[in-house]
N, C-alpha and C positions, 0 to 999 in steps of 0.2 A: 482679449478675455483673460481674467485672472486665473491663476493656477487652481485646478480642482483638487480638493483635499480628500484623500482616502485614508481611513484608519483601519489597520489590521490588528485584531485582538488574538493573541496566542503566539507563543514562540516555539511550537513544535515544528516538525518538518514542514507541514502544510503552511503554517503561518510565515515561517522564515522564507520559504521558497516563493510564496505569493508576494511578499514584500520586495524581494530581490527582482522579481519579474516585472511587477507593476511599477517599480521605481525607475524603470528605464523608459517609460512612456513620456514623451515631451508634453509639458503642460500639466503634469500630474505631480502633486506633492504627497508623499507617503509617510505616515507615522505608524510605528509598531508599538503595541502595548503588551507588556509581559508582566507576570506576577513579580511582586517585589521580593528580592532575595532568593528567587527560584534558581536552583542548580540546573544547568542545561546538559545533564548526562542521560544518555539513553543507550544502555549496553545491549542493543539488538542490531540486527542487520535487515536490510530491505533489498528486494530484487526489483529491477526495472527492465523494461524492454529496450532494444537498441534505439527505437524512435524516441523514447523518453530520455534515454541517455544523451542523445544528440540535442534534445531540447534543453536539458540542464547545461550541457557544454556551451551552447549558444548564449546562455544567460549569465554565465559566471566568467568574469574577466580573468581571474587567477585560477583557471581550471587545472586540476591535478589528476591526470589519467591514472596514476598509481593508486588512488583511493577507490577505484572502481575495478573489481575483478571480473574479467570477461568469461563467458562460457559459450563454447561452440557446440556442446553436446548436452542433451538432457535425456536421462533414462527414466522410464516409468515402469514400475513393477506392481503386480497384484498378487496378494497372498491367498492361496487356497489351502485346503487341508493337507495337500500332498506336496505343493511346491510354491515357489515365488516366480510368477510368469513375467518375463521381460517383454511386455506387450507393445511398447512403443518407444522408439529411439528418434529423437529430433536432433538434427545436426545441420551445420552450415560450414562451408569451406571458406568463403570470402567475406563473411560477416559474423557477427556474434548474435546469439539468440537472446542473451540477457546479460546483465551486469549486477553484481552484488556489492553493496557498500555498508560500512559501519555507520549507524545513525549518528553517534556522537561526533565522529570526525567530520561528517558532512555538515552538521549543525555549526561546528566551529568555523568552517569555510564560509557558510552562509552569513554568519554573524559578522565575519570580517568583511564580506562583500557589502553588507548593510552599512557598516562603518565607513567604508571607502566611498559608497554612493551618497553618504551624508543623509541617510534615512534616519529620522529622529526615533530613538528607542526610549520609550517611557516605561519605567518600572513602577507599577502601582496595582492595587486591587480594584477591579471593576465592580462597582456596587449597583449601578442601574444604567439603563440605556439613555437616560437623559443627558449623560455626560458627552454623548456623541452628536449633539444637535448641530454643532458647528461644521461637521464633515458632510461632504457631498455623498459619500458612500462609506459604510462601515461593514467590514468583512469579519465574521466570527469564525475562528479556527481553534476551537476550544475542546477538541476531542469529541468522543461520541456520547458522553453522558452529562454535558453541561446543562444546568437548569435554566440558564439564560435563554436557551433556544425556545423554551416554552412561551416566552414573552413575544416571540416573533412568529413561530410556527404553531398553529393550533390544529391544523388538519390531521387526520389519522395517517399513520404510517404503516408500511408493511413490516411486520416484526416476527421474529422467530427465535426462540431460545433453543440452541442446539443441545443444551445440557452437557456441554463439553468444556474442557479446560485445555488451553494451548500452553504447552511447556516449551520454553525456548532456552537456548544457551549456546556457548562457544565450545568448540572442541579443538584441542591442540593435537597434532599428529605428525608423523614423519613419512607418510606415504609418498610415492613418486608421482602417481596420477590419481586424481579424484574428480569424477564428473558430478555435475549437479544431478540430483536424483529425487524422485518422488516414489515412496513406497506406500501402497494402499494395504495396510496391515489389519489384522483382526481387531487390534486394540484401537485403531484409528490411523489416519494418514500421517506419514512422517516425511518431511522434506529435509534434504541435505543440501546446503548452499555454501560452496567454497568461496572465501573472500580474501584469501592470501595463500601463499605457497604452503604454509604449515598450519592453517586454521580453516575450519568450516563452522558454520552455524547450523542449528537444526530447529525445526518447529514440529512438535508432535502433538496432535490433537487427540485427547483421550476422553472417554466417557467420564462424566463428573463423578459417578459412583466409584469407578475404577480408580480415579485419581485420589479421591478422598480415602479410600481403603488403603492405598499404597503411598500416601503422601510422605510418610516418614522414611520410606526406602526408595523414593522416586529416582534419586540420583543413581543408585545402584541398578535399578531397572533400565534406565536410559543407557547407561554404559554397557550393560549386558546385551541390550537390543542392538546397539550400534556395532558391537564386536561381532554379533551374529550376522548382521547384514553386510558388513564390510569385510568380514573375515580377517580382521586385523586386531591385534591385542593392545598395542602401545598407544593409548589415547588418554587425554586428561580433560575433564569437564570444568568449565568455569561459567560465571554469570548466569546461573540458572534462574529463570523467572517464569511466572505463570499468570494467565489472565483468562476470564470467561469468554466464550465465543458466542456471538450473536449475529443475526441478520437484521438489519434495520435500514429501511429505505424510506426517506422522506418523500411525501407527495407534494410538498411545498418547499421551495428553496429560499424564498425571500419575502419581505414585507416592507413596503415603502422603500427606504434607502438602507435597509439592513439585509445582508446576504450571509447565509450559512455555507461554509465550504469545508471540504475534507470529510472526516469520519462523521461529522454532524449530519451529512446528507446521505452518505452510504457507508455502512459498516457491513463487511462481508466476511465469509469464511476464508481463512488464510490458505486453504488447500491449493489454490492455483496462483497465489502470489500476485493477485490483480489489484489489491487495495490501493496502494500508492500510485500505481499506474493510472487508475481512474482519476485520482486527485491531480496528477500532473496534466492529464488531458483537460480537466476542468480549468486549471490555471491557464493553460495555453489558450483555450477558447475565450476565457474572460479577458485576457490581455488583448486578443484580436478585437473583441467587441468594444472595450473601453478605448483602445487606440483609434478605432473607426469613429466613434462618437466624438471623441476629443479632437480628432483631425478635422471634423466638420464644424467644430466650434459649438457643438451641442453639449449642454450641461448634462452630466450623468444623473444628477438629482432630478427625480420625478420624470425621467425619460423612460424609454422602452428597453434600455440596456439590460436590465436584470431579467426582464421577460424574454428577451432574445437569448440570453444565456441559458435560462431555464428550458426553453423550447429546444435548444440545440443540444443540450447535454443530458436531459432526463431520459430520452429513449435509450441511449447507449448505457448509461448507468444502470438502468433497470434490466436491460438485456444481459449485460455481462454479469451483474450480481445474481440474477435468477439462474443464469447459465452455470455459474460456480456452485450455486445451491443444488442444482440438478445433478451436477457432476459428483458432488459430495454424497448425495443421496444414492446415486447409482452404485458407487463403490463401497457403500456401507454393507457390512456382512448381513445376509438374510438367508436363512436355511432353506426357504422355499424357492427363492429366485436365483440363488448361487449356481445351481447346475446350468441354467440357461445363460447366466451372466458369463460363466467360464467359456462357453462356446463363442459368445459375442467378443469377449476380450481377446481370445486367440485369433480371431479374424481381423481385429483392428490393425494388427501389424501389417497385414497384406494390403490395406486400403491406403494407397498413396495420396488420393485426393483429400481424405480426412487429415492426413499428416500435414499436407501443405496448408490446408484451411486452418488447422490448429496453430501453425506457426504465424500465419498472417494475422489472425485475430489477436494472438498473444502479443504481437509486436505493435500493431496499429489500432487495435480495437475495431470500431466500425468506421473509422476514418480512412477508408480505402481509396 
């Protein structure tokens, strides 16, 4: 049987990782298409579970542990009118709960891996889907707002505009110890993600109206809030960026031999850091399915491979995404529900079963 040809469109984290992983399957030829002249810089960080960290490590030959900052402790706080309640501490002794990496550094490693695996990288603008007729499978990893998706997926999606803006950035510090933390504040959830000895990143989700009113002084507000939370003065902010937050879940993933992957099928709130974890689980399952069909000598084109992928991944993607949405809704300030919420939150800390369940789902998703 001749080699089956797969084309991946998009050189973001999802597209690069998909190319590296699928490029290892025997009998599969992978091409990667990226925008002509596009710069591959992404000054943000991403958090992944230990299971997904191991998946990345297994699929990269020249793996560098130093690019992934481990965390054994995660602290969660909820702000009331009187105090900030430390309501849940997740910790591990013999393993790590999560790893944080800088996006641009991992992209460079993935591009190097693509070169080493002799995956063909084509720099060009994609004008229409007719260009991909010669491929057995085309995978679109073009982010969450690509108009090309409309040519493939026409069914309605689950959508929600949070009317929030996520502000992200890097912070330089000289603290001795800094744990990964999630603060549910009145202004919106703020996550602190250490990614090296003297740097951490943050993601602060703010109401759109609050952000617009304070956009000219947002850096000062962030610095003031971080000093208040960490009780430390000497910090320096860099790489401040912002983007709107949406919930978007596709009810259809593919059409014929075209598959949408990454944020194109599930865009979720950053509050729980599950976005790229879902993408990695999608890639892992896709590799298993394509390897199975290819191993049997069955052509991917016009087979049940994409239907198998859809049926195996859609339940978890919806469950996790709506679970994150429910979590965000629960912790949002509400003057009528807050008195009852405070009682619930204070009791969460005592619930060991909930603590263990949270760790398992964060690490493995529904693949238990």
